[in-house]
N, C-alpha and C positions, 0 to 999 in steps of 0.2 A: 491919109488924113490922120492927124493927131487926135486920139480919143481920150487921152488922160495921161497923167504923170504924177510922180511923187519923188520921194527921196531916193528910191532905188532905181528908178528908170522912167522911160516914157513908153506909152502904148500907142500903136498905130493900127488903123483898120486896113487890112489888105485883102485882096481877092486872089484866090489860087488860079493860076493859069491851067492847072491840071483838071480841077473839078468845078471851077467857077464859084465856089463857096467863099463866104466871108470868114476871116479869121482875125484874131488879135495878135499882133507882133509886138512883144515887149523887148525893148532894147535897154541893156544895162551896161553902161560904159565902165570899163575897168581902169581907164586912165586916171591917174592921180589917186588911186585907191591903195590902201595898205594891204598886206597879205591877209589880214583878218577880214577886211571888207570884201576882198576877192573871194575868200572862202565862203562867206555868207551869201554872196551872189550865186556861187556854184551850188550851194545848198538849196537855193530856191528851186532850181529846175530838178534837182535830185529828188526833192520832196514831192513836187508836182507829178513826177513820173510814177510814183507809187500810190498816190491818192486816187481813189476811184469811188465817187459818190455823185448822185444826181444834184447835190447841192454845192459841188465844188467845180470850178472851171476846169475843163478837160485840157490836159497837156498833150500836144502832138509830137513836137520835136524841138531840138535846139541846135544851134551852131555858133561858133565863135568866129568873128571876122573883125579885123582891125581893132583889136583890144575891146571888142564889144560882144557881150553875150546876147544872142537873139533867141527868144523863146516864142514859139508859135503855139497859140492856145485857142480854145474855143472863144468865139466872139459872143458876148452876152449883150444882146440888143437892149437898149434902155439905160445903159450905164451901170456903174458900180453900186453895190449895196450902201457903201459909205456915202455916196452922193445922194442916194434916195433918202437916207436917214437925215442927212443934213438939210435937204430941201423940205422934208416934212417938219423938221424942227423949226425952220424959219416960218413956215405957214401955220404951224400949230395943228396940222392935220394928222390924225392917227392912221396907222395901217389897219385895214379891215381884217377880219379873221380869214377871209378868202385869199388875201395877199400874203399871209404868213403861212409858210409850209413847214411842217415838222416831219422829219423822216420817220417812217414807221419802224418800230423796234419789235422784234419777237423775242420773247423770253422763254 
């Protein structure tokens, strides 16, 4: 099932045959892309691999098939933050303090 898309690719909801869990599969087509655009697409999964935070979608793995980069990531039920912000802007409703989570920092 298609769960979103943008300039860089399309995301699909998938279920693992191994563990039965839901994941997001982002497909980024490399067809008709310049070398620079291809490098930017590769940088996306390289960056996701090293980022580790409870506020960032978790990267699991990637593979290339038929000139398409496939990135398997954590599925965030409820949609993207960008969509939630857009929806709230349309309705004029603000986020409550409970909905906004700030990571704790120790100094």
